Backbone as ProteinMPNN parsed JSONL, in Angstrom:
{"seq_chain_A": "MFDKKDNGIPSEIDSLESVNGTETDFAEQEFKKYCEANDFDCDKEGMDEDTRKDFEKIEKRFVKAINEKRVVFEGDTMTYTVSGKSKEMAGEKITVRPPHGRTLLAMDGFGKNQQQNQLLAYITAMCNFSRNESNKISSLDRKDYQLLMSVATLFLVE", "coords_chain_A": {"N_chain_A": [[138.755, 107.359, 67.92], [139.478, 105.768, 70.952], [142.732, 104.626, 71.782], [143.765, 102.081, 73.412], [146.0, 100.573, 73.602], [148.401, 101.928, 73.793], [149.359, 104.397, 75.876], [150.931, 106.616, 75.504], [152.345, 109.291, 73.513], [153.349, 108.791, 70.125], [156.699, 107.636, 69.829], [158.318, 108.856, 67.941], [157.795, 111.561, 67.954], [159.222, 112.516, 70.104], [161.802, 112.519, 69.181], [161.929, 114.442, 67.268], [163.492, 117.223, 65.802], [163.577, 120.527, 66.93], [162.237, 123.371, 65.246], [163.966, 126.146, 64.029], [165.285, 126.24, 66.429], [163.686, 126.309, 68.792], [161.161, 124.781, 70.824], [158.691, 126.001, 70.789], [158.634, 127.37, 68.331], [158.603, 125.164, 66.609], [156.138, 124.023, 67.397], [154.342, 126.071, 66.718], [154.664, 126.071, 63.944], [153.737, 123.499, 63.339], [151.053, 123.742, 64.11], [150.253, 125.676, 62.261], [150.56, 124.22, 59.876], [148.56, 122.306, 60.267], [146.318, 123.963, 60.281], [146.433, 124.877, 57.637], [146.103, 122.438, 56.272], [143.464, 121.98, 56.793], [142.225, 124.067, 55.604], [141.874, 126.429, 57.121], [141.712, 129.884, 57.797], [144.562, 131.389, 58.65], [145.899, 133.734, 58.626], [146.846, 136.217, 60.437], [147.169, 138.943, 60.086], [145.176, 139.698, 58.32], [142.9, 139.561, 59.816], [140.166, 140.894, 61.776], [140.397, 142.769, 64.867], [139.119, 141.471, 67.125], [138.661, 138.865, 66.141], [141.294, 138.101, 65.615], [142.38, 138.119, 68.241], [140.857, 136.051, 69.413], [141.668, 133.917, 67.768], [144.404, 133.837, 68.384], [144.301, 133.002, 71.067], [143.358, 130.409, 70.74], [145.444, 129.356, 69.182], [147.568, 129.572, 71.037], [146.706, 127.758, 72.983], [146.875, 125.357, 71.526], [149.634, 125.323, 70.889], [150.773, 125.053, 73.413], [149.778, 122.497, 74.127], [150.963, 120.95, 72.115], [153.668, 121.308, 72.72], [153.662, 120.007, 75.159], [153.471, 117.518, 74.262], [150.994, 116.343, 73.804], [149.394, 116.663, 71.652], [149.238, 115.563, 68.375], [149.585, 115.963, 64.963], [148.41, 114.679, 61.911], [148.38, 115.31, 58.832], [145.203, 116.4, 58.065], [144.118, 115.508, 60.392], [143.886, 115.137, 63.926], [145.424, 113.89, 66.832], [144.732, 113.635, 70.14], [146.012, 113.467, 73.358], [144.625, 112.845, 76.377], [144.913, 114.803, 79.294], [146.375, 114.289, 82.59], [144.687, 115.463, 84.398], [142.081, 114.876, 83.807], [140.799, 112.534, 85.21], [139.328, 109.995, 84.805], [139.781, 109.483, 82.134], [142.435, 109.902, 81.689], [145.396, 109.952, 79.82], [144.276, 108.636, 77.68], [143.794, 108.388, 74.149], [142.36, 110.571, 71.833], [141.013, 110.771, 68.708], [140.595, 113.292, 66.421], [138.786, 114.084, 63.725], [138.286, 115.866, 60.616], [135.127, 117.522, 60.347], [132.039, 116.195, 59.012], [128.985, 115.617, 57.193], [127.424, 114.147, 59.105], [128.469, 115.102, 61.453], [127.62, 117.764, 61.535], [124.855, 117.31, 61.542], [124.57, 116.229, 64.044], [124.154, 118.303, 65.751], [121.522, 118.95, 65.51], [118.194, 118.959, 66.866], [118.436, 120.237, 69.245], [117.402, 123.066, 71.095], [117.411, 126.627, 70.235], [118.508, 127.932, 72.374], [120.32, 126.237, 73.46], [123.15, 126.137, 73.053], [125.566, 125.151, 74.136], [125.021, 122.415, 74.428], [124.682, 121.799, 71.739], [127.279, 122.308, 70.806], [128.722, 120.398, 72.294], [127.613, 118.056, 71.204], [128.557, 118.298, 68.589], [131.362, 118.213, 68.956], [131.551, 115.649, 70.072], [130.748, 114.08, 67.884], [132.805, 114.758, 66.066], [134.888, 113.47, 67.265], [134.245, 110.933, 66.787], [132.577, 109.568, 68.537], [129.682, 107.987, 69.91], [126.433, 109.465, 70.369], [125.553, 108.675, 72.857], [127.909, 108.485, 74.207], [128.694, 110.998, 74.86], [128.994, 111.915, 77.419], [131.557, 111.202, 78.145], [133.147, 113.094, 76.909], [132.089, 115.459, 78.005], [132.814, 115.165, 80.647], [135.465, 115.687, 80.804], [138.392, 117.372, 82.055], [138.507, 120.936, 82.412], [140.574, 122.208, 80.838], [141.242, 120.196, 78.982], [138.778, 119.885, 77.712], [138.517, 122.47, 76.663], [140.488, 122.513, 74.673], [139.473, 120.692, 72.8], [137.127, 122.035, 72.25], [138.214, 124.268, 71.057], [139.266, 123.283, 68.608], [136.882, 122.517, 67.422], [135.672, 125.021, 67.186], [137.373, 126.225, 65.316], [136.64, 124.785, 63.026], [133.916, 125.409, 62.875], [133.796, 128.169, 62.427], [134.938, 128.402, 60.003]], "CA_chain_A": [[138.252, 106.974, 69.209], [140.555, 105.567, 71.902], [143.734, 103.607, 71.519], [144.152, 101.67, 74.756], [147.241, 99.804, 73.56], [149.549, 102.758, 74.119], [148.886, 105.646, 76.454], [151.864, 107.703, 75.212], [152.425, 109.815, 72.148], [154.368, 108.032, 69.394], [158.047, 108.011, 70.235], [158.996, 109.678, 66.954], [157.639, 112.971, 68.291], [160.279, 112.858, 71.041], [163.075, 112.659, 68.497], [161.88, 115.514, 66.28], [164.291, 118.405, 66.098], [162.764, 121.733, 66.911], [162.467, 124.241, 64.115], [164.535, 127.428, 64.445], [165.907, 126.153, 67.729], [162.829, 126.263, 69.97], [159.966, 123.945, 70.732], [157.552, 126.847, 70.449], [158.652, 127.571, 66.88], [158.147, 123.914, 66.011], [154.708, 123.873, 67.689], [153.62, 127.045, 65.905], [154.676, 125.605, 62.551], [152.846, 122.339, 63.264], [149.693, 124.272, 64.154], [150.006, 126.331, 60.977], [150.367, 123.152, 58.874], [147.237, 121.737, 60.526], [145.353, 124.953, 59.787], [146.469, 124.855, 56.169], [145.547, 121.159, 55.822], [142.013, 122.045, 56.952], [141.784, 125.303, 54.951], [141.545, 127.494, 58.063], [142.413, 131.138, 57.551], [145.442, 131.649, 59.798], [146.601, 134.987, 58.362], [146.412, 137.121, 61.5], [147.157, 140.323, 59.601], [143.92, 139.942, 57.63], [141.777, 139.398, 60.743], [139.849, 142.052, 62.611], [141.049, 142.651, 66.178], [138.472, 140.455, 67.969], [138.927, 137.558, 65.544], [142.715, 137.822, 65.826], [142.557, 137.779, 69.662], [140.288, 134.712, 69.609], [142.536, 132.959, 67.087], [145.65, 133.732, 69.151], [144.016, 132.169, 72.249], [143.298, 129.028, 70.258], [146.805, 128.986, 68.798], [148.341, 129.406, 72.272], [146.246, 126.505, 73.589], [147.45, 124.268, 70.746], [151.095, 125.338, 71.036], [151.069, 124.478, 74.728], [149.503, 121.05, 74.075], [151.989, 120.341, 71.263], [154.901, 121.301, 73.512], [153.49, 118.98, 76.196], [153.402, 116.259, 73.507], [149.648, 115.789, 73.918], [148.74, 116.819, 70.352], [150.007, 115.162, 67.199], [148.821, 116.143, 63.738], [148.757, 113.892, 60.731], [147.561, 115.933, 57.789], [144.052, 117.132, 58.591], [143.626, 114.784, 61.565], [144.593, 115.425, 65.166], [145.293, 112.935, 67.926], [144.894, 114.35, 71.404], [146.153, 112.618, 74.54], [143.954, 113.496, 77.503], [145.831, 115.085, 80.401], [146.159, 113.599, 83.855], [143.643, 116.142, 85.164], [140.816, 114.197, 83.511], [141.159, 111.262, 85.843], [138.752, 108.777, 84.208], [140.274, 109.272, 80.768], [143.837, 110.33, 81.622], [146.272, 109.174, 78.954], [143.557, 108.094, 76.517], [143.952, 109.143, 72.907], [141.134, 110.909, 71.111], [141.297, 111.184, 67.339], [139.65, 114.3, 65.95], [138.821, 114.169, 62.267], [137.473, 116.975, 60.098], [133.694, 117.215, 60.379], [131.319, 115.861, 57.783], [127.547, 115.837, 57.364], [126.939, 113.572, 60.375], [128.92, 115.983, 62.526], [126.693, 118.898, 61.567], [123.532, 116.816, 61.928], [124.577, 115.927, 65.479], [123.7, 119.487, 66.486], [120.067, 119.062, 65.387], [117.403, 118.44, 67.971], [118.6, 121.093, 70.414], [116.802, 124.386, 70.913], [118.347, 127.706, 69.952], [119.126, 128.341, 73.64], [121.128, 125.114, 73.948], [124.378, 126.169, 72.27], [126.58, 124.27, 74.722], [124.661, 121.044, 74.053], [124.992, 121.666, 70.318], [128.73, 122.221, 70.686], [129.121, 119.083, 72.812], [127.229, 117.051, 70.199], [129.47, 118.483, 67.46], [132.665, 117.685, 69.379], [131.384, 114.202, 70.221], [130.738, 113.501, 66.536], [134.14, 114.925, 65.481], [135.758, 112.477, 67.9], [133.684, 109.653, 66.381], [131.89, 108.942, 69.659], [128.234, 107.991, 69.738], [125.761, 110.471, 71.207], [125.494, 108.117, 74.215], [129.231, 108.618, 74.825], [129.015, 112.416, 75.032], [129.394, 112.15, 78.813], [133.014, 111.073, 78.227], [133.696, 114.388, 76.52], [131.656, 116.491, 78.954], [133.438, 114.969, 81.963], [136.881, 116.042, 80.735], [138.845, 118.566, 82.752], [138.263, 122.169, 81.658], [141.625, 122.451, 79.836], [141.09, 119.198, 77.918], [137.571, 120.229, 76.963], [138.764, 123.698, 75.915], [141.244, 122.231, 73.451], [138.538, 120.103, 71.847], [136.228, 123.115, 71.875], [138.962, 125.14, 70.15], [139.313, 122.711, 67.26], [135.518, 122.62, 66.898], [135.477, 126.421, 66.821], [138.068, 126.466, 64.041], [135.831, 124.241, 61.931], [132.611, 126.067, 62.789], [133.901, 129.52, 61.88], [135.534, 128.269, 58.676]], "C_chain_A": [[139.435, 106.803, 70.144], [141.493, 104.483, 71.422], [144.27, 103.193, 72.878], [145.446, 100.877, 74.778], [148.425, 100.622, 74.074], [149.043, 104.085, 74.645], [149.811, 106.815, 76.182], [151.748, 108.167, 73.782], [153.5, 109.005, 71.42], [155.769, 108.556, 69.68], [158.749, 108.892, 69.215], [158.834, 111.168, 67.251], [158.742, 113.416, 69.242], [161.6, 113.119, 70.331], [163.082, 113.782, 67.458], [162.724, 116.691, 66.731], [163.359, 119.611, 66.058], [163.169, 122.601, 65.72], [162.945, 125.59, 64.657], [165.001, 127.404, 65.897], [164.996, 126.125, 68.933], [161.637, 125.362, 69.73], [158.759, 124.767, 70.31], [157.497, 127.125, 68.954], [158.138, 126.331, 66.157], [156.64, 123.769, 66.19], [153.876, 124.842, 66.853], [153.564, 126.618, 64.447], [153.767, 124.393, 62.366], [151.385, 122.792, 63.246], [149.333, 124.924, 62.821], [149.769, 125.294, 59.872], [148.992, 122.515, 59.019], [146.15, 122.683, 60.011], [145.286, 124.922, 58.27], [145.86, 123.573, 55.616], [144.023, 121.163, 55.89], [141.416, 123.329, 56.368], [141.284, 126.363, 55.925], [142.335, 128.734, 57.671], [143.254, 131.445, 58.784], [146.306, 132.884, 59.575], [146.097, 136.033, 59.355], [146.33, 138.571, 61.034], [145.839, 140.671, 58.915], [142.7, 139.842, 58.528], [141.462, 140.71, 61.445], [140.359, 141.757, 64.026], [140.439, 141.551, 67.049], [138.749, 139.045, 67.455], [140.374, 137.149, 65.778], [142.972, 137.406, 67.273], [142.032, 136.375, 69.95], [141.184, 133.643, 68.986], [143.836, 132.763, 67.863], [145.472, 132.917, 70.431], [144.0, 130.686, 71.858], [144.695, 128.537, 69.905], [147.661, 128.718, 70.039], [147.985, 128.088, 72.972], [146.859, 125.303, 72.861], [148.954, 124.186, 70.918], [151.491, 124.712, 72.367], [150.879, 122.959, 74.702], [150.526, 120.321, 73.191], [153.296, 120.241, 72.032], [154.852, 120.266, 74.632], [153.379, 117.589, 75.586], [152.065, 115.545, 73.694], [148.862, 115.922, 72.629], [149.718, 116.41, 69.266], [149.075, 115.319, 66.002], [149.34, 115.194, 62.68], [147.85, 114.386, 59.619], [146.444, 116.735, 58.418], [143.451, 116.501, 59.846], [144.509, 115.072, 62.767], [144.363, 114.281, 66.148], [145.647, 113.68, 69.207], [144.986, 113.34, 72.542], [145.622, 113.394, 75.732], [144.935, 113.641, 78.664], [145.469, 114.284, 81.649], [145.091, 114.234, 84.717], [142.263, 115.531, 84.939], [140.963, 112.746, 83.951], [140.617, 110.015, 85.163], [139.339, 108.461, 82.834], [141.741, 109.645, 80.611], [144.655, 109.385, 80.755], [145.59, 108.57, 77.742], [143.776, 108.996, 75.31], [142.591, 109.35, 72.259], [141.555, 111.39, 69.725], [140.191, 112.126, 66.887], [139.838, 114.431, 64.451], [138.007, 115.365, 61.805], [135.996, 116.572, 60.062], [133.145, 116.885, 58.997], [129.838, 116.069, 58.064], [127.004, 115.331, 58.684], [127.318, 114.467, 61.546], [127.974, 117.173, 62.662], [125.296, 118.474, 61.994], [123.444, 116.508, 63.417], [124.058, 117.099, 66.299], [122.187, 119.683, 66.398], [119.382, 118.498, 66.633], [117.571, 119.228, 69.266], [117.979, 122.452, 70.099], [117.856, 125.458, 70.695], [119.034, 128.226, 71.207], [119.994, 127.243, 74.241], [122.441, 125.008, 73.158], [125.452, 125.247, 72.834], [126.286, 122.809, 74.409], [124.945, 120.795, 72.577], [126.487, 121.494, 70.116], [129.243, 120.873, 71.176], [128.786, 117.987, 71.806], [128.165, 117.107, 68.998], [130.838, 117.888, 67.781], [132.61, 116.165, 69.483], [131.428, 113.513, 68.861], [132.102, 113.628, 65.866], [135.11, 113.872, 66.024], [135.28, 111.054, 67.617], [133.133, 108.854, 67.575], [130.408, 108.903, 69.313], [127.646, 109.064, 70.646], [125.69, 109.996, 72.661], [126.821, 108.244, 74.951], [129.627, 110.074, 75.075], [129.432, 112.728, 76.467], [130.904, 111.983, 79.001], [133.679, 112.401, 77.908], [133.339, 115.44, 77.573], [132.291, 116.339, 80.328], [134.939, 115.268, 81.953], [137.165, 117.272, 81.583], [138.665, 119.772, 81.829], [139.299, 122.389, 80.559], [141.538, 121.457, 78.675], [139.881, 119.543, 77.05], [137.797, 121.484, 76.113], [139.557, 123.45, 74.637], [140.326, 121.625, 72.396], [137.535, 121.156, 71.358], [136.918, 124.055, 70.881], [139.01, 124.581, 68.738], [137.924, 122.744, 66.629], [135.235, 124.042, 66.426], [136.156, 126.744, 65.504], [137.249, 125.958, 62.861], [134.516, 124.994, 61.764], [132.691, 127.469, 62.201], [134.469, 129.522, 60.467], [134.538, 128.659, 57.609]], "O_chain_A": [[140.336, 107.642, 70.127], [141.087, 103.542, 70.741], [145.131, 103.869, 73.44], [145.945, 100.539, 75.852], [149.334, 100.086, 74.708], [148.365, 104.82, 73.926], [149.501, 107.931, 76.598], [151.128, 107.511, 72.945], [154.469, 108.576, 72.046], [155.992, 109.763, 69.762], [159.684, 109.609, 69.57], [159.673, 111.964, 66.829], [159.159, 114.573, 69.198], [162.433, 113.871, 70.838], [164.112, 114.049, 66.837], [162.677, 117.102, 67.89], [162.453, 119.678, 65.227], [164.31, 122.555, 65.259], [162.392, 126.108, 65.626], [165.098, 128.457, 66.528], [165.494, 125.928, 70.042], [161.166, 125.197, 68.604], [157.905, 124.289, 69.563], [156.414, 127.118, 68.368], [157.346, 126.426, 65.22], [155.935, 123.429, 65.239], [152.821, 124.47, 66.338], [152.538, 126.782, 63.787], [153.097, 124.275, 61.34], [150.581, 122.286, 62.463], [148.226, 124.739, 62.315], [148.884, 125.467, 59.034], [148.332, 122.218, 58.023], [145.184, 122.25, 59.384], [144.201, 124.938, 57.69], [145.172, 123.61, 54.596], [143.362, 120.444, 55.141], [140.249, 123.641, 56.605], [140.369, 127.118, 55.598], [143.492, 128.639, 57.262], [142.708, 131.732, 59.85], [147.321, 133.068, 60.247], [145.056, 136.654, 59.142], [145.51, 139.34, 61.536], [145.428, 141.832, 58.931], [141.576, 140.019, 58.06], [142.347, 141.531, 61.684], [140.709, 140.618, 64.336], [141.177, 140.774, 67.654], [139.039, 138.139, 68.236], [140.654, 135.995, 66.101], [143.702, 136.445, 67.515], [142.682, 135.597, 70.649], [141.432, 132.598, 69.589], [144.317, 131.637, 67.985], [146.393, 132.213, 70.843], [144.554, 129.835, 72.554], [145.085, 127.432, 70.283], [148.4, 127.734, 70.077], [148.862, 127.394, 73.487], [147.308, 124.349, 73.496], [149.499, 123.094, 71.077], [152.438, 123.929, 72.434], [151.727, 122.219, 75.202], [150.909, 119.192, 73.496], [153.96, 119.205, 71.999], [155.883, 119.711, 75.011], [153.213, 116.601, 76.301], [152.001, 114.316, 73.737], [147.775, 115.357, 72.511], [150.868, 116.849, 69.24], [147.93, 114.867, 66.024], [150.54, 114.943, 62.57], [146.709, 113.946, 59.481], [146.693, 117.642, 59.212], [142.389, 116.921, 60.305], [145.724, 115.229, 62.642], [143.25, 113.771, 66.277], [146.72, 114.271, 69.33], [144.133, 112.462, 72.671], [146.118, 114.474, 76.053], [145.69, 112.719, 78.974], [144.397, 113.685, 81.737], [144.625, 113.616, 85.674], [141.379, 115.657, 85.787], [141.221, 111.856, 83.14], [141.366, 109.061, 84.958], [139.385, 107.301, 82.426], [142.238, 109.697, 79.486], [144.611, 108.168, 80.934], [146.264, 108.042, 76.857], [143.922, 110.211, 75.441], [141.784, 108.427, 72.154], [142.362, 112.311, 69.598], [139.007, 111.799, 66.961], [140.897, 114.833, 63.969], [137.127, 115.83, 62.53], [135.665, 115.421, 59.781], [133.714, 117.25, 57.969], [129.484, 116.649, 59.09], [126.202, 116.012, 59.323], [126.571, 114.575, 62.519], [127.579, 117.542, 63.768], [124.624, 119.199, 62.729], [122.354, 116.525, 63.989], [123.575, 116.913, 67.416], [121.627, 120.496, 67.134], [119.941, 117.666, 67.347], [116.926, 118.924, 70.269], [118.033, 122.92, 68.962], [119.043, 125.235, 70.935], [120.057, 128.903, 71.104], [120.362, 127.317, 75.413], [122.796, 123.939, 72.662], [126.18, 124.618, 72.065], [127.211, 122.039, 74.151], [125.396, 119.713, 72.201], [126.919, 120.637, 69.346], [130.107, 120.27, 70.539], [129.594, 117.085, 71.581], [128.526, 116.067, 68.448], [131.405, 117.15, 66.976], [133.525, 115.476, 69.031], [132.075, 112.477, 68.708], [132.526, 112.708, 65.166], [136.03, 113.441, 65.329], [135.838, 110.089, 68.139], [133.218, 107.627, 67.609], [129.936, 109.705, 68.508], [128.3, 109.515, 71.586], [125.758, 110.805, 73.587], [126.866, 108.126, 76.176], [130.764, 110.353, 75.457], [130.147, 113.702, 76.706], [131.474, 112.564, 79.924], [134.652, 112.789, 78.554], [134.195, 116.223, 77.984], [132.306, 117.295, 81.104], [135.609, 115.12, 82.975], [136.288, 118.108, 81.799], [138.672, 119.632, 80.606], [138.924, 122.731, 79.438], [141.736, 121.831, 77.519], [139.947, 119.499, 75.822], [137.327, 121.557, 74.977], [139.32, 124.11, 73.625], [140.393, 122.001, 71.226], [137.148, 121.157, 70.189], [136.276, 124.575, 69.968], [138.816, 125.319, 67.773], [137.8, 122.976, 65.427], [134.623, 124.237, 65.376], [135.593, 127.449, 64.667], [137.171, 126.614, 61.822], [134.051, 125.194, 60.642], [131.751, 127.914, 61.542], [134.473, 130.561, 59.807], [134.856, 128.613, 56.42]]}, "name": "protein", "num_of_chains": 1, "seq": "MFDKKDNGIPSEIDSLESVNGTETDFAEQEFKKYCEANDFDCDKEGMDEDTRKDFEKIEKRFVKAINEKRVVFEGDTMTYTVSGKSKEMAGEKITVRPPHGRTLLAMDGFGKNQQQNQLLAYITAMCNFSRNESNKISSLDRKDYQLLMSVATLFLVE"}
């Protein structure tokens, strides 16, 4: 959920040395570790062209957020710091845990033509928000919402 005590990313992330000399290399390796911790297939060579393009968009989104120090991974869990563009929640931390049965059940009750509502319910449950708090997620800036949507997509296509 939210950690209102500290609006910044843990200071230890600032002191981490980059891998192979660049922040992007470090961010890519962190993303790969997160994928492996959650058993996501991240072997781009084995993907068909459309899947690879979609995966690369997701990877690019994560690499950017890691470089901006808004994403921190701890094993299979991700902590995301909301950007300043989402004014009501700017600086708030959202913890995203791997989905479980309740997460999948959150998508029930929506018609087959309500995929966006199903996705919002799934993301809301992954962030351990109640269904009544889904408006917090839906009111995020497009870029913040897209990152949460990306992690949900990784779990849904798994």
